[in-house]
C-alpha positions, 0 to 999 in steps of 0.5 A, a space after each residue: 749622719 752615718 753611712 757605709 759604702 761597699 763594705 765587706 768583712 772577712 774572717 779567715 776564708 769566710 765572708 761575714 758581710 758582703 758588699 753592704 751600703 746604707 745610711 742612718 739619719 741623725 736623731 733617729 732610732 734604727 734597728 738591725 734585725 735578722 736571723 742568728 748569724 746574719 751579720 747584725 753584730 758584725 755590722 754594728 762593730 764596724 759602725 762603732 769603729 772597733 773593727 775595720 772592714 776588709 773592703 769599703 769605708 764607713 763615714 761619719 758626717 761624710 768623713 771617713 772613719 780612718 780620718 778620725 783619731 780614736 779620741 775623736 770617734 769616742 766623743 762621737 760614738 758610744 758603743 755598748 757591746 752584747 756582753 760585759 765583764 762585771 768588775 768586782 771592785 767597782 760600785 755603780 758610780 765608779 762604773 758610770 764615771 768610766 764613760 768620761 774617759 774620752 773627755 779627760 786625760 787619765 791623770 785629771 780628776 773629775 771636773 764639775 762638768 764631768 760630775 754633772 754629766 755622770 749625775 744626768 746619766 744615772 738619773 736618765 737610766 734610773 740607777 742613781 738610787 743605788 749608785 753606791 752599791 757594788 756591781 756584783 750585788 745587782 740583778 741583770 736588769 739593774 746591771 744592764 742599766 748601769 752599763 747604759 748609764 756609762 755609755 750615756 756618760 760618754 755624752 756622744 750624739 750617736 749610741 750603738 747598742 748590741 742586743 741591749 734587751 737580751 737576758 732581761 725579763 719583760 719588765 726590765 726590757 720595757 724599762 730599757 726600751 722606754 729609756 732609749 725612746 726618751 733619749 732619742 725624743 728628749 735629747 736627740 740621740 741617734 740610736 742604732 741597735 741590734 734587736 731580736 724581738 721584731 715587734 719591739 724593733 718595729 714599735 721603737 725604731 724609725 728605720 731598719 735594716 734586715 740582714 740575712 747571710 751577710 747581705 741586706 735584704 731590705 732597708 728604710 722605713 721600719 714598717 717597710 722593712 719588718 713585714 710579714 712576707 719579708 720576715 717569713 721569707 728570711 726567717 723561713 717561718 710563716 709569720 702573720 700580722 694581727 692587731 693587738 690594742 691598736 698595734 699590729 703584731 707579728 706572730 708565727 703561725 703555729 701548726 
């Protein structure tokens, strides 16, 4: 569904991404993993269409990104960045409603279809019970689910998430991971996300791309991408795999 061919990204004299090629299958969850500064978020920004590669091309349904209008892309790809400002004057329902902007002119009031999708997005993410609360009154976990609800309200087949579990406690992480899994399984959403937790990436994703210093080290099935040997080499930390409750877990070998 999404592919990229020979893309590079330069910032000044620095090459951030170095001639990358790959693809993501429809209706799958794919994780971008790698050390800090490896190019994960930069690659995601190119896939979102927000940033253009210095060289090479990205494709959606075998059609070049530049052949889409911004409105067309916004109806196909929804992108949730790593950090978002908190508007002081909005409540939850107001924020989620912004997700409908690609589907209607700015001057047109919300229609019945818009309200139905907004309601669905709030229900799926568990924020409907506090839809009238001010955003400034919410916890970090609650706020992150509101941003995810807004992204869902865009009602796109593809959702891109940049470190959606960062800054969340373990309970809110688990809640968000389960929401994403349900969106994929029940609604066929194609998810591409950046995750730092390798065990979460392996457990909740089908495919993966392992990046290091702007290059792809491995790609394909998540079990072949996130392995003790590859992770030990890329992260320069000795990693071993241990079974836990029937699930293999990666842990560092502490001296």
